[in-house]
N, C-alpha and C positions, 0 to 999 in steps of 0.2 A: 503494498499499499505504499504511495506516495503522499507527500507531506498534504500536497491540494485533497486529495481522498481523505485524509485525516482528520483534517478540520471540518473538512463536509460533516462527516460521521461525528466529530466532536458534537459539533452544532445541535444534529438532527437530535442526537442521544441525549444533548441535555433539553431542548424543546421536548421531548415524548415524555422524557421521564423527569422533568423539575416545572411543572405548569407554571408553577409561583402563584396557584391558587387564581389566576387569570381566569375571567370569562370563558366557559367550553363555548357559547356561541361567539362570542371575539376571538376564541383560539382557533378554533373549527375553521373559522373565517380567515383567519391569516395564513394555516398552513395550506388552504386551499388555494390561496396563491402562491404558495411555495413553486406550485406544479403549475397553473396558470398561467402566472407571470413570463413564466419561461416562453409560451408560446403567442405571447400577445403579439398582434400585426404594428408593425413600426415603420413607417418609410426608411429605405435602405440608407442614404445619406445626410438625413436628420434626423435622428432619433429624438422622440419627447421625451419630456419628463411627466411621470403622471405620478400627482400626488392629488391630495385633497384641499390643498389650501385654497383660500377665498379668491373666486378672479372676477373680475368686471365683466359687466354682461358688456354686449357688443353697440346696445344703443341704449336708452333712458328706460329702465322698467317700472312696472306697475307693483310684479309681484316677485318675492325673494324667496318664499317657503311654499310649498304645497300639501296639503293633507287629503289623502283619497279615501272615501267610505267607499269600499269595494262590495256591491251587493251583488254575490256571484249566484248565477242560474236565471237570472231574466224577470227583474219587477214587472209585474202588469199595472203598464200604464195605464190601462185600460180603465183597472179599477181605481187608480191611484190619483193620479196627473190630467189626465186626457178625456173630460169628457165629453159624450156622444149621444146626443137624444135619440140620432137614428139605430143607435145600439139598442136603447131602450123600448123604440117604437117596435124592430122586428124580431124582440125578445122571444126565443121559440119559433120561429119563423126561419123559412129557409133563407141563408145567404143570398143575396143577389147578385152575386160574382163568382169570380175564380178565387178559392184560396189555395195558397203553396202551403202545404204539412210538412212537419219534420218527420212526424209519426203517423203512416197514413193508416197504421193497424188499428189506432183509434180514434181516428181520424171521424167529423160529421159537419154535415153542413147548416149545423141549427145554431142561430145566433144565439152567445149568451151575453143578454144586456145586466150592467156590473149590478151586483146586489146592494151597493152602497151608495148612499147619498153624497151629492156633489153642492157644496157651497163657496159662494166667494167671501173670500178673506183679505185682510190688510187694507191700507188706502189706493192697494196697485187693483184689488178687485178678484186675484187671480182664484180662480175655481180650483177646489181642491177636495177630495176624499174627506171622509168621516174617519177613515183609517187613520190618516196622519195630522191628527189636531195637533201639536207639539211645531208641526213645518210652516203648521199657519199663523202661528204666532211671530214667527220669522220671516213670510212670505216678501214684507218690502225689503229684503237683503238679498233676496235669491234672486235669481236668473233661472226658470224654467225652459228648459228649450224642448220643443217636443216633436221635434223634427229628425231625430238624429238615426244614424242607416248605416250597416255594416254590409248587408247583404250576402251574408254567409251565413246559413240557417241553422249550425249548430253550434254548441259551446265553447269548442276549443280554438275552432279558426276567429269565432268574432271576438273570442278573449283577449286571441294574440291581433288580430286587428286593431281591438281599443289599447291595448298594451304596448304592444309595439313597433305599430304601423302598417304591417302586413300578415296574412293567414297564415304564412309558414313561421317553423318554430327554429328557434337559433338566434335570433336577434334580440338588442336590448331592450329595457322595460325602460319608459318616461323617467321613472324616479333615476335609471342609471344614466340616461343622456343629460338629465338637469344636474347631477353630480357631476360627470365629465366635464360640462361647461363651464361648471360655477363652481365647483368642490364645496365647500363648506364654511359657515362662518365658525364651527365649533372644533377646535382641534382633539376634544377631550371625550365627544362622542361622536358615531358613527352618523356619516352624511345622510345616509338613507337608511330608514328602518322598516321594517314590516311586522305589523303586530296583529298575528295569526289569531284565528278561533279556536276557543277550547274542542269544538266539535269535533271540528275533521280538518286537513289542511282543503286549499281549495282545488278544484279542478287544474289540472295543469301543473298541480304542485310547485314545487322552488322556480319553474318556469315565469311564476308570477312576479319575480322580483331577479330576475336572472340579467348577468351583465354581457350576454350575449357574444359578440366580437369585441367588445370594448376590455379593457383589463380588467382582471377580477376585483381591483378596489372598487368600480362604482358598483359591484352586486350589493343588492340590499340586506340588511341584517337584520335574523330574525330574532324578534324577543319572546318569549315564552306567553302563553295567554293564563298563566296561574303563576301563582308565585312558589319558588323563588324564578322570576322571569329570567333571571339571568344565572346560572348555576356557577357555583363557587367564585361567587363574587368576590365573598369576603373573605379573605385566607385564612388559615388555620392557627391558632395563635401561635403553635409552635416557629411558624416564618413570619410571623408579623414585625414589624417595624424593623432595623437595621437588617435582620439577618434577610427581609425580601430583598434591602436596598442592596446588600451585597451581590444577592445571586442576579438581580436585573442589571450591576455594573459589569457583571462578569459576561453577560448574555450579549450587551452592547460591546465590549472588548471582542468576544468571538467575531460580531458580525462586520466590525471595523475592519478586523484583519480579513476577513472575507473579500470586503468590497475591495481593501485596497490592493488585492491581488488581480483582481478583475474592473480596473479602470475602465470608466464608461459605460457600465452597466447601469445607465439609469433606473431600471426597472429595481434593480437589486436595493437602490437607496430607498426606491419609495415603497417598497416590502419591510425594510428596517424601520423603517418612519411607520410603519402599521403596528407593527411589534411594541414601539414606544404606545402606540395609542391606546393597545389594550392593557396595556398598565396604568395607563390614566382613568381608564374605564372604571377603574375599581371604587374610587371615588366620584366621579361625577357621574355615573350611570347609576349607581346607589343612591344619589342624591337624587336623579332626574324622575326614577321609577317609585319614590316615597312617597306616597299619596297622603299620607298622615300628616302632611304639612299644609294640606288644601282644607280652607273652612267645611264645616258642615252645611253652610249655605250652598255653595259651590258643589260639595258631593249631592245635596238634593237636587241643584239644578240637573247635574248629570243621570238622575234616578237612581242612586244609590239606594233609596228606601223603598225600592220595587226589583223585587227580586227577577221578574223579567226582563228588563233591561239591564241591570244593574252590573252586569261583566262588562256589558258592550261599553255602558258609562264609562267604566275605569278604564279602557283602552282609549275611548276618545279623549279622555281627561289626560292620560298620559302622552297622547298626540300633541296636545295643545301644551304640555309642559315642555316636550320635546323640540317643536319650532319657537317656543318661547327661549331656549338655550340654543339655539344657533341649528337646531338639524333641518338640511337643506327639504329632505321628503319624507311623510310617513305615508305610509297604506294600512288602513284598519280594515282587515278581511272578513265576511262573514263566512261562513263553513260550508264544504263543497253542497251544492245545491240547494241552498236555503229558499233561494226565491223560485226554483223549477215546478212552477206548480200544474203539473201534468193530470194531477187529480187532485180532489177534496181542497179547493181552492176558499171553498168558506170558511174553512176551520185552519187551514196553511198560511192564507196571506195573511189573517190579521195578528197571528202569532208573528210571522214575519216582523210585518211593521211595529208591533210591541216591543220587540225586542232593540230598533234600533230608532222610532222616532223621534223619542224625547232626547237623548244621549246626541242625535246630528242635529237638533233645533239647539241644544243647549251648548256645542262647540261654536254655532256660528253665534250665538248670543254671546259667548264668554270671550270668543276673541274680540268681538266688537268693543266689549265693554272695558277691555284692557288695551284697547287702540292697534290691535295685532291684525285686525278683521281687513285693513286698508292694504297689508303687503303680504298676506296671506290668501291663497288661492283655496276654498275649499269644493271638492268635487265629490258627489254622491252620484251612482247609478251602476249599472252593471251591464254586460255583455248585450242585452236583448230585451225586447218586450214580447206580449203575449199575443195570441191571435183573437179576433171577436168572435170565434164559434164556439161551442164544445168540444171538447177533447173528453175520453171516455165517459160516453151517457149511458150511465148504468145507475140514476138515482140524484137526486137532488144534492145530498152532500158527498158523491161523489165526483161530480164532474170539474173539470180543472179547463187550461186552455194549453195550447202548446205553443212552441218557439213563432218568436216574428223579432227577424232583424231588419226588417224592410221600413218600420217607420217605429221608434219607442221616446221613451222619455228620461232625460238626467236633468238634474242641476246643479249649476255653482253658487257661490257666494265669495266675494273679497278680490282683491289682487286684481282690482283693476275691472272687474266684473260689474254691470247695472244691475243692482238690486230693483225687487218690485216689477218685474216684467217676467212677458213671456216670449219666446221665439218661436217662429215655425209652426206648422200645421201638418197634421197627419189626415188623409180621408175621412165622408163621413161615419166610416164604422173603426179607423185607426188602426188599418192595414198598412198602408203604405204612406210614409212622408208626401207630401206634396207642395208645400210652399216653403221656401227658407231651406232646403234639405241641408242638412250637417251630415256629412260624412265623417268618418272617423278622422280621416286625415285633416279634414278641417278645423275639427277640434285641436288636434296635434299644433298646428301651424298656429292657430289661435292661442293655446298655451304657451309656445315659442315666444310668440309675441309681446305677451304679457311679462315672460321673463326677462325681456330685451334681448332675446336672441333670433341672429337670420338664419332662417333656415339650410339655405344655401351655403352659409359659412358655417355651419355648425356640422363638420364630417369627421370621419376616422377612416386614417388607410388602411385596408384589409387586402391584402394580394394584389396592391400595387392597382386597388381600387377605392374611390373615394363614394363610403358609405353614409349614408344620413338617416334620418329618422323618417323624414318625409318623402327619400326616392322622388323629387321634383313633382308631388301632387301637394294638393292643398291651397284654402286660400283662408286668410284671417277674416274669421266673422264679427267685423267691426260693425256691425248692428249692436253687439250686446255689449261692447267695451264704455267704460263709464267717461 
């Protein structure tokens, strides 16, 4: 074994056997970088330095952080956000047109009018269902888009479209692009955090926060849905204090020697900096995740006193605490198929709404009262909506709705978006977006614009090809901007 091999073995043995009580989440993330960075694509003659240092936007920005409340499965816009009198008129009758089903085996052509009432709310007068009473309280701060479209009528591909810009796997997600472009305003916490649901991982699993062909530094860091949210964050008593300091100092010396023998390895510099971040997280992450610091009033606002929404409320509150401390992007996921109401929609949809409605509205209100909503973009939505006809026509309590990616709803708040407005429309039955259609790539172009980024300049060179989020598509939807 030569000296270089011995040094490499020494470093890896140290990392494997002396984790130093670093967060298991952070350590796994950083060890993953050990391999991934070696494969990162770089221009041959002009290697880049990949760091999470804060970077200025390319033009004046309205938003500097994002919280995405990701409702996987396809919330029924027809029962929550997009009232259709024709749907009620034709309830129980044959649909007067063509329907594209995802599941033909359970399909029917019988129209399903919404079982829930809609009313106008706020000074803006936006019509919302009785299923989302808390959203109604903040609707004057919300832009409701009723004309979303991806056009790929299954979960995986539509999730990829909404999250990465294309229907194929292997591309970076929005959070990775934002941290690649702008870095982070904190060096003590991850730049991009994924708060997963205790019920189940979302469809596509880790691909929902994947860095794709970007360096692994820009992958989302998962925080557990229950305590301890980060394992081994507090060091055992036997290595606290001076002992840990000495171990970390030794690791830094090993890393520095390794780097000196590889001049010009800029990815290695970034990797070493990441290990330092893991050590800093021992203090910073513990403080950021400590909800005991919040007032009783704040906890009530997020629904901590209601078991149906307490857990989601905790994660929404953590999201606010993260962006408050400089984290660039936070995603809060519901579990696999929570909103995929093919059956039993009369019971399943109210339960899904109950879980998220109060915490989601609380997040908007809380950010606003703290002066953070102006610069924090809040997104609420999933990858699709539902069809206007019955699926599983096997009795009143068993009926559901099939997938619909041709016209559905989502909402945005803060970060330079106009509040108190609706934008776009679907047809009379809510099947297709027909007015002011917002494709997934239009949403992405608008998001980049709000963060002060030029889509044609936000690129990454992979195998001598300039790659981007939009790949030449997308328009900025200026009509929804304040």
